[in-house]
C-alpha positions as CSV (number, residue, x, y, z in Angstrom):
1,M,0.0,0.0,0.0
2,A,2.8,2.4,0.9
3,K,4.5,1.8,-2.4
4,S,1.2,2.5,-4.2
5,K,0.7,5.8,-2.4
6,S,4.3,6.8,-3.1
7,S,3.8,6.0,-6.8
8,K,0.6,8.0,-7.0
9,R,2.3,11.0,-5.3
10,W,5.2,10.8,-7.7
11,L,2.9,10.7,-10.7
12,A,0.9,13.7,-9.4
13,E,4.0,15.7,-8.8
14,H,5.4,14.8,-12.2
15,F,2.4,15.8,-14.2
16,D,1.9,19.0,-12.2
17,D,5.6,19.9,-12.3
18,P,6.2,23.2,-14.2
19,Y,9.6,22.0,-15.3
20,V,8.1,18.9,-16.9
21,K,5.6,21.1,-18.7
22,Q,8.3,23.4,-19.9
23,A,10.4,20.5,-21.1
24,Q,7.5,19.2,-23.1
25,Q,6.8,22.6,-24.6
26,Q,10.4,23.2,-25.6
27,G,11.0,19.7,-27.0
28,L,13.4,18.8,-24.3
29,R,13.7,15.1,-23.3
30,S,13.7,15.6,-19.6
31,R,13.2,18.2,-16.9
32,A,16.9,17.6,-16.0
33,A,17.9,19.8,-18.9
34,F,16.9,22.8,-16.7
35,K,19.3,21.8,-14.0
36,L,22.3,21.8,-16.4
37,Q,21.0,25.0,-18.0
38,E,21.0,26.8,-14.7
39,L,24.6,25.7,-14.0
40,Q,25.5,26.9,-17.5
41,D,23.8,30.3,-17.0
42,K,25.6,30.8,-13.7
43,Y,29.0,29.3,-14.3
44,A,29.5,29.1,-18.1
45,L,30.6,25.5,-17.8
46,I,30.3,24.5,-21.5
47,R,32.2,26.4,-24.2
48,P,32.8,26.0,-27.9
49,G,35.3,23.3,-28.8
50,M,35.1,21.4,-25.6
51,T,35.1,17.6,-25.2
52,V,32.3,16.7,-22.8
53,V,31.5,13.3,-21.3
54,D,27.9,12.8,-20.1
55,L,27.5,9.8,-17.7
56,G,23.9,8.6,-17.0
57,A,22.8,10.5,-20.1
58,A,19.5,8.9,-21.0
59,P,17.0,10.2,-22.1
60,G,19.3,12.9,-23.3
61,G,18.3,16.2,-21.6
62,W,21.8,17.2,-20.7
63,C,23.1,16.3,-24.1
64,Q,20.5,18.5,-25.7
65,V,21.9,21.4,-23.7
66,A,25.6,20.6,-24.2
67,R,25.7,19.7,-27.9
68,P,24.8,23.2,-29.3
69,L,27.2,24.8,-26.7
70,V,30.3,22.9,-27.8
71,G,29.6,23.7,-31.4
72,P,30.9,22.0,-34.5
73,G,34.5,21.8,-33.1
74,G,33.4,20.1,-29.9
75,R,32.3,16.6,-28.9
76,V,29.7,15.2,-26.6
77,I,30.1,11.5,-25.7
78,A,27.2,10.0,-23.7
79,L,26.8,6.7,-21.8
80,D,23.9,5.1,-20.0
81,I,22.7,1.7,-19.0
82,L,19.4,2.7,-20.6
83,A,18.9,3.1,-24.4
84,M,18.7,6.6,-25.7
85,E,17.2,7.9,-28.9
86,P,19.9,9.2,-31.2
87,L,20.8,12.9,-31.0
88,P,22.7,14.6,-33.9
89,G,26.3,15.1,-33.0
90,V,26.2,13.0,-29.8
91,A,28.1,9.7,-29.6
92,F,26.2,7.3,-27.4
93,I,27.5,4.2,-25.7
94,L,24.9,1.8,-24.2
95,G,26.3,0.0,-21.1
96,D,26.6,-0.2,-17.4
97,F,29.3,2.1,-16.1
98,T,30.1,-0.2,-13.2
99,E,31.3,-2.8,-15.8
100,S,34.7,-2.7,-17.6
101,E,33.5,-3.1,-21.2
102,P,31.5,0.2,-21.5
103,L,34.4,2.0,-19.9
104,R,36.7,0.6,-22.6
105,E,34.3,1.7,-25.3
106,L,34.2,5.2,-23.8
107,E,38.0,5.4,-23.7
108,Q,38.1,4.1,-27.3
109,A,35.7,6.9,-28.4
110,L,37.9,9.5,-26.7
111,D,40.9,8.0,-28.7
112,G,43.4,9.5,-26.3
113,A,41.8,13.0,-26.1
114,A,41.7,14.7,-22.7
115,V,38.2,15.7,-21.5
116,D,37.2,19.3,-20.6
117,L,34.1,18.4,-18.6
118,V,32.8,15.2,-17.0
119,M,29.1,15.4,-16.1
120,S,27.4,12.6,-14.1
121,D,23.7,12.5,-13.5
122,M,23.9,8.8,-12.7
123,A,21.6,7.4,-10.0
124,P,20.9,3.9,-8.9
125,N,17.5,2.1,-9.2
126,I,15.8,3.0,-5.9
127,S,15.1,0.1,-3.7
128,G,13.4,2.1,-0.9
129,M,16.1,1.0,1.6
130,A,17.8,4.4,2.4
131,T,21.2,3.0,3.4
132,V,21.4,0.7,0.4
133,D,20.4,3.3,-2.0
134,Q,22.8,5.9,-0.6
135,A,25.7,3.4,-0.8
136,K,24.9,2.7,-4.4
137,A,24.6,6.4,-5.3
138,M,28.0,7.1,-3.7
139,Y,29.6,4.2,-5.5
140,L,28.4,5.7,-8.8
141,A,29.8,9.1,-7.8
142,E,33.1,7.5,-6.9
143,L,33.3,5.8,-10.3
144,A,32.6,9.1,-12.0
145,L,35.2,10.9,-10.0
146,E,37.8,8.2,-10.8
147,F,37.0,8.6,-14.5
148,G,37.5,12.4,-14.1
149,R,40.7,11.9,-12.2
150,T,42.1,9.8,-15.1
151,H,40.7,11.6,-18.1
152,L,40.1,15.3,-17.2
153,K,42.7,17.7,-18.6
154,P,44.4,20.0,-16.1
155,G,41.9,22.8,-15.4
156,G,39.0,20.6,-16.4
157,D,35.7,20.6,-14.6
158,F,33.4,17.9,-13.0
159,V,29.7,17.9,-12.2
160,V,28.2,15.0,-10.3
161,K,24.8,14.3,-8.7
162,L,24.9,13.4,-5.1
163,F,22.4,12.6,-2.4
164,Q,23.0,14.0,1.1
165,G,23.6,11.2,3.6
166,T,26.3,8.8,4.6
167,D,29.8,9.4,3.1
168,F,28.6,12.7,1.5
169,D,31.0,14.9,3.5
170,S,34.0,12.6,2.9
171,F,33.3,12.6,-0.8
172,V,33.2,16.4,-0.9
173,L,36.5,16.5,0.9
174,Q,38.0,14.1,-1.6
175,V,36.9,16.3,-4.5
176,R,38.2,19.4,-2.8
177,S,41.7,17.8,-2.8
178,L,41.6,17.5,-6.6
179,F,40.0,20.7,-7.8
180,A,40.6,24.4,-7.0
181,K,36.9,25.4,-6.6
182,V,34.1,23.2,-5.3
183,R,30.5,24.2,-4.7
184,V,27.4,22.2,-3.6
185,I,24.4,23.4,-5.5
186,K,20.7,22.6,-5.5
187,P,19.2,23.7,-8.8
188,K,15.8,25.2,-8.9
189,A,14.6,22.3,-11.0
190,S,15.5,19.7,-8.3
191,R,12.4,18.8,-6.3
192,P,12.4,20.5,-2.9
193,R,11.9,17.3,-0.9
194,S,14.6,15.5,-2.7
195,K,18.0,15.0,-1.1
196,E,19.5,15.5,-4.5
197,V,22.3,18.1,-4.9
198,Y,25.0,18.7,-7.5
199,L,28.7,19.0,-6.8
200,L,30.4,21.5,-9.1
201,A,34.2,21.1,-9.1
202,R,36.3,23.4,-11.2
203,E,39.9,23.6,-12.4
204,R,41.3,20.1,-12.0
205,Q,44.6,20.3,-10.2
206,V,47.5,18.1,-11.3
207,K,50.2,17.8,-8.7
């Protein structure tokens, strides 16, 4: 019964959500596009000619924001465990980022090029068990950070979705040791009752 009530509440929120309605009106694939657009408006994250990696990309809302911004001289490479309808100019890899083969495919797509921006909107399938879900979410964030540590060029940027809870503070400290500027941001398009926030880390430091 509790699950049914929760599902009904989510559906009601979803269809009444002004960001969902705006996304539909503007031809955007998800309300998440407005989260990235807010970061872009405030911090000018994405610039022409950049190589951008989008982890957890489906259905493609962030790619729709990023692709025009990098322009014809830039690249957007996206990866997700879920299928994504093709987007012009976006290279998509279907696979589970916790497994080695999709990572190899992503590295092959980069072909040795350093990355300017790693974006991760990855989130686990929610089980309803808070401690389990938080552990899975932090694991995905750790994987995204490790990818950034390996592939971001000096001065590159990193954006990752986090959920406030166990290991959140230690992860933020870890990121602070690798980047010059770190901010925790809750975009307006994030639902108020959600523990979701985004960590924006700028200027990858190489010691």
